N, C-alpha and C positions, 0 to 999 in steps of 0.2 A: 327508460327513465335515464341510464347512464350513457346514452349515446354509444352504441355499439357493443357494450358489454351486457350479458345478462345478469341481472341482480341475483345474487345467491339467496337460498332459502333463510339464511340468517340476516338477510337486509344489510350486510356488510359489518355486522357486529363484531365477530370473531374472524372474518376473512378480509377486512378492510384494513384501515391504518393499524399498525402495531407500534407500541412504544417499548423498547427493550432498555430496562434499567441498566446504567453503566456498571453496576456491581454483580449483573447477571450475564456476563459474556462467557463465551465458551473457548476455553483454552485448548481443547481437543481438536486442534487444527495442524495442516502440514507447517512444520517450524523449519527454521534455517538457523544453523549454529551462530550465535551471538546476539539472538534477539527473542522476545516472547511475543507471539501472535495471539489474539483473541477475537473469535468470531461473535459479531452481533447479528449480522444479516446473511442468510444462505438459503439454500433449498429446504434443508431439513428444519431450520429453526423457524422460518416465516413463508416458505413457500416461494422464495425468490426465483424467477426464472433466468434472468440475465445479469444479476449482481452478487458480488460478495463484498461485506464491509465489516470492518472490525477496526482494532487498534493494535498498535505495535509499539514496544517499549525496547530501547536500547540502553543498557547500563553506561555510565560513565566510562570513558575510554575504551569503550567495546567497539566491535564490528562484526558484521555477518560475514559469513562464508560467501564467495561469488556464487550467484545463482541467477535463473531468469523464470518467467511465468509462462513458459510456452506461448500459445496465440493470444493469452489475455493482455488487455491494455490495463495499467494501473495508475491510480492517481493518490499521492500521498500528501496529506495536510499536516504541516507541522504545527503541533498545538504548543509545545515547549521545548527548549533546547535548541541544539545547533546541529544540523544534518550535513555530512559531507557525502555526497554520492559520486562514486567512481563508475564508470562504465566503459564498454568496448571489448572488444575480443581479448585484450590484455589489460583491461581497466585502466586504459591509457588517458581518459579523460576524467576530469574532476569538476565540480562546482559545489557551492553551499547554500543551504536555505536555513532560515530561521523562523521564528513564530510568525503565522499568518501567511507564510509562503506555500504555494503548492508546487509538487513535482510530478511530471508525467513520464511514465517508463513504458515505451511501445513494446509490442509483442516480441519475444525472443531475445530482447536485448540483455547481454550479460551485465550485471551491475553487483554493485556492493554498498551496503548503507553502513555508515561509519558515524559514531556519536563524536562530535568534534570537540567536546567538552570533557575535561578531566574531573569534573565534581558534579554534573547535572545530567540526570535521566533525559534521554531524548524520547519525547511522547508524540505519536503521530496518530492520524486516523487514515485508514488505508480503504480504497475501494477499488474493486476490480471488475471487469467487464463479463463475468460469469460466475454463476453460483458455486462452482467448484473451485477450491483453493489449490491451483496448480503450482508446484514449487519444483525446479529441477536445479539442484545443487551441482555446482561445476568445480572442477580442479583447474585453476588458472594461476600461471605465475605472473604477478602483476608487473607492468612497466614502471620503472621509477627514473625520474619524478613523472607524475602524471601532468597532462596539458590541461591548464584552467579553461573553461568553456564558459563565456557569459551568455545570458539570454538575449536573443534579438527577436522583437516582436515582428513578424512578417506582415501583419495587417497595419499597425499603427507605428510605422517607422519614425524615428527621431529625426 
């Protein structure tokens, strides 16, 4: 019936689509100083095999410690506030993102999320390419000043 997948005994009632209410996210996940992560979707909560999804909130004027996520790819969607991302071996590169913008972080890239606002919380949705929330915190002396890097679309060149 479902082309390739065997229909479970419950007919997908409890094993199909899940809706996770926003007020029922799990804060018991890997954390980085300067931010609060909460899990919506992972292996333990919904049986996800290849995804981790949740929220991240960075308070006004705050920044995370430098870190990376091992072999995982990450996508950050900015819901509200202004994100300043630094990355590189010495956090020598920088770019900003606002509401509606997406940020892609490749595997093993050292990075730091910064709330660019002095009076507004930065709120984002975060998705990673595995159900485990890998976070490797790093000790990095950042380069000053960082070099601004603008997005250039390799497919739709202007």
